[in-house]
C-alpha positions in Angstrom: 53.2 18.1 -25.3 55.0 16.9 -22.2 54.3 13.2 -22.9 56.1 13.3 -26.2 59.3 15.0 -24.9 62.5 13.1 -24.5 63.3 12.3 -20.9 66.9 12.9 -20.0 68.7 9.8 -19.0 70.4 9.5 -15.6 73.8 8.0 -15.2 73.7 4.7 -13.4 76.9 3.7 -11.7 78.3 0.5 -13.1 78.5 -2.5 -10.7 81.9 -4.2 -10.8 82.2 -7.6 -9.1 85.7 -8.7 -8.4 85.8 -12.3 -7.6 88.8 -14.5 -7.0 89.8 -17.8 -8.5 87.8 -20.8 -7.4 89.5 -22.9 -4.8 88.4 -26.0 -2.8 89.1 -26.9 0.7 92.4 -28.6 1.4 91.8 -32.2 2.3 94.1 -35.1 3.3 92.9 -38.6 2.7 92.7 -40.9 5.7 95.2 -43.8 5.6 96.1 -46.8 7.7 99.3 -48.2 6.2 100.3 -51.6 7.3 103.6 -52.0 5.4 106.5 -49.8 4.6 105.4 -49.6 1.0 101.9 -48.4 2.0 103.5 -45.9 4.4 105.6 -44.6 1.6 102.6 -44.3 -0.7 100.6 -42.5 2.0 103.5 -40.1 2.5 103.7 -39.4 -1.3 99.9 -38.8 -1.5 100.0 -36.5 1.5 102.9 -34.5 0.0 101.0 -34.2 -3.3 97.9 -33.0 -1.5 99.8 -30.4 0.5 101.4 -29.2 -2.8 98.0 -28.8 -4.4 96.8 -26.9 -1.4 99.8 -24.6 -1.4 99.3 -24.0 -5.1 95.8 -22.8 -4.4 96.9 -20.5 -1.6 99.6 -19.1 -3.9 97.0 -18.5 -6.6 94.8 -16.6 -4.2 97.7 -14.5 -2.8 98.7 -13.6 -6.4 95.2 -12.6 -7.2 94.8 -10.5 -4.1 98.2 -8.8 -4.8 97.2 -8.0 -8.3 94.0 -6.4 -7.1 96.0 -4.3 -4.6 98.2 -3.1 -7.4 95.2 -2.1 -9.6 93.5 -0.3 -6.7 96.7 1.6 -5.8 96.7 3.2 -9.3 
């Protein structure tokens, strides 16, 4: 009986999703310093924000380079 026969399975290609690390947009806070102390604080905050942004960019570059090494194999 054909209805009782085993149906051969077909190979389904696996879907592989390669996503990168999550990053957020680089943002600098607005400032309007009125004293040298406020200016120094604004500079320190800006430098810290740029450092965070650079770290995210470095993380993405590292991830992309690791994918290139895997794909080159």
